[in-house]
N, C-alpha and C positions, 0 to 999 in steps of 0.2 A: 504494500500500500504506500510505499515511498513515493510513488508517482501521483498520488492523490486520485487514483481512479477507483473511487469508492463504490460506484454503482457496478462496475465490472467485477470488482472484488466480491461484492455481496452476491452477485449472480453465481459466481464460481463456488463460493462458500455454501450457498444453498444446495448446490449439486452434491457436495460432499455429505451434508447432513441427510439429504433425501436418498441418495443412491448407494451409500455404503454402510454396511452394518458393523462398523468398527467404532465402538464407543470412544476410544481414545481420540480418533480423528474427528468424529462427530462433535464431541464436546469442545474440542479446540476450534472447530469451524464455527460453532455457535458463539463462542467467546469472541472470536475475531469479527464475527458479524456485529456483535455489540460494540466493539471498538471502532469499526468502520462507521456505524451509525452515530457514534459520538462525534467522530470527525466531520460528519455531514451536518451536525447540529441537531440531530433527532434524539434527544435525551430520553424521551418516553419510550420509543421503540428500542433503544439500547438497553434500558432497564428491563424491558420485557425479555430481551434476549438473555440477559444475565440471569434473570429468574428462571428461564427455561433451562439453562445449563445446570443450575442447582437442582431443579426438580427432576430432570431426566438423568443426570449423571452426578448424583450427590457425593460420590466417593472419588471423583476425578480431580486431577490437579487443576483442570480448568474451572471446576466448581469452586475451589478454594480461592482462585483469583476473582471469579465472578462475585463471590460473596463480598469481597472488598469493594467492588464497583457498585453494588446495590446501595442505594441511598434511601 
């Protein structure tokens, strides 16, 4: 996301979450979606993504990071 192509990044991250049954990757994809949404200024959607990480993958490393982001 260094190139600030957040919409493209979001589209690709959704594919990971939807198409692959690997919790480690899916949880990280959801977390990065939240981060991209923050960069776009959409705090409400970002918070929703972070909550989804925690709900779906509570034991993951991504959930630990997401908990810090939830306000």
